[in-house]
N, C-alpha and C positions, 0 to 999 in steps of 0.2 A: 214780426217786426212792424211797429207802427209806421204808417206811411210818412208822417212828418219826420220821423227819425231816419228813415231810409233816404229821403231827400237831403237831409242835413249831412248824412254820412257821405253821400256821393259828392256833394259840393265840397266838403272838407277834403275828400280824397283828391279831387281835382286841384285844389289850392295847394295841398301838401306836395303833390307830385310836381307841381310847377317849381317848387324850391328844391325838391329832392334830386331831380335830374339836372345835371350840369349842362350848360350850353356848350357849343363847340364840338358837337358830336360828328360834324361833317369833315371838313378839311380836304374835300375832293378837288380834282382838277376838271373844271367844266369843259375845257377844250378836249381833253381826252374822253370825257363823258359823252360829248357830242358824237364822236366816232363810234363809241360803244353802243350808243343809243339808237343806231341805225336799225337794229333788230327790234327794239322796243317801239320804234316809230310805226311799224306795220299795224299795230293795234292802238297805240296811244297818240299817234301823230308825232312827226318830228319836232313840232313845236310844243308837244305835250298836251295838245287838245284832241281828244279822241273823236272819231267820227261815228262811233257806235255808242248808243245810249247806255249799254250795259258795261262798257269799259270805262274806267275812270280817267278824268283829266289828271295829268301829273304836273302840268304847268303851274308854277307858283306854290306847289305843295312844300311843306316844311322839309328841309333836308334830312333832319334826324328821323322824321317819320318815314320817309321813303327808305332810308337805310334800315330802319327796324323792320318794315314790311318785307323788304327783299331778303333779309336774314331769316325772318319767320318763314317765308316760302322755302328758302334753302334748307332750313332746319326742320321743315314739316310741322311747324307750329301753326301755320296757316296753309291750307291745302287748296290748290286750284289746278286742274289738269293742264292748263296752258302755262301759268306762271311758275309752278313748282319746278318743272324741268328747265325753264329759262333761267331762273334764279340759281339753280344748281350749277350752271355753267359759269357763273360769275365769281371772280375772286373778290376778296374784301376790298381791294383797291378799285376794281371795276364798279362795285356797288357804291362806293363813296363818290366816284367820278360821275356816274350816271345820275346820282342824287343831286350833285352840285349843278349839273347841266339843266335838269328839269326844274329845279328850284328857281333858276334864273329866267325861266320863260314866263310869258304873260298868259294867264288863263282868260279865255274868251267868255265863259259863262253861258248860260242858256236862257230860254224864255219860259217863265213860269206860267202855269195854268192859273189864271186869275180867279177862277172859281174856288180854288183851294188855298190861296195865299193867306186869307184872313185866319183860318184855323191854323195854318202852318206857322204863322208869326206868333199866334197866341201860345202855342206849345213851345216853339223855339225860345221865346223870350220869358214865358211864365210857367212852362210846364203844365202839369195837371195835378193839383194838390189832392183832388178827390181819389185819384188812383195811384198817387205816389210817384208820378213822373216828374223828375226835376227839369228845370230849364236847361236847354242845350248851351245857353250862354255861359253857364258856370264853368265849363271846360273848353268850349270852342270860341268864347268871346262874343261880345254883343254884335260884332260885325262878321262873325263866322270865320275869322282869320286864324283861329286855332291858338295853340300854346306850344311854340317850338321847343322850349326848354323841357316840357313834360312829354314831348312827342305826341301831343294831341293834334290831329290833322286840321288843316284848313278845310272848311266846308264850302265857303262862299264860291259860287260859280261851278260847283261840282255837278256832274250829270245826275238828274233827278232819279232816273231809273236805277242807276248804280247805288245811290244813297238808299233808295227803297229796298233794293235787294240785300244790301249789307245789314240794314236794320232788321229785316226779316231773318237773315242768317244768324244774327246775334240772338234773336228771339227764340229760334229753334235750337241754338247751340251748334249749328253747322259751322259757324265761325266762333272761335274761342280764344283768340290771341289778344284779348283786351285785359289790361292790368286790373287785377282785383275783381274781375267779372263786372266792372262798372257798366259796360255797354249791354251785357246780357241782362243784368238786373234791371236796367232801364227799359230795354226793348220789350221784355216780356210783359210789361205793364201797358204797352202802347197798342191801340187798336189799328187795324189796317187803314182806317180813314186818317188817323193821326200821322201814321208813318208816311202815307202818300202826300199828305198836306205839308208836312215838314220838309219832305224831299223837294216839293215844288217851290216852297219858300226859299230854301237853300240855293237852288240853282239860279234864282233871280237875284241873289245878294251880290252887291258890288262894293268894293272898297272906295 
């Protein structure tokens, strides 16, 4: 497949998904979610801001995205030795409530490595036409706030190391719960330097 065609197809898939998935996927009780999130807080922080660079911030993340990921962990579509058993113990209502709680929190973001920000911004906003890497903005928005209707996650302020790890997991196929292989098809064309730079740029994004 030609690189330009691949980029166009990924962009079209992102736009189509935004219309194809209805909003209102949440409907959880944030107060009930706060109580249930006490266990989650050990890794992700009670305010949804993780203290470990390899564990994601959940604060401000799209509600529908959190719900999808928890169901994917529960259904073994996404596997993690810590998250899989945690999600298995949650009911559907628990998942909705936890998602509602964390969505309402404020992400603190991180400090970007300034030596990598220029390349990161270039790839995030413009992709790499030479290798067929589409711009991240096509699905995640120009400010990295994601597309809640399509369940595309907010990236702005996310842990850089976590972003780096997930892109590499998509690249190897270790993570495979992306719709239509969009992230796997993208990540496999990215170099380590591009992945690290994009991750650094993302962590420094603020709304």
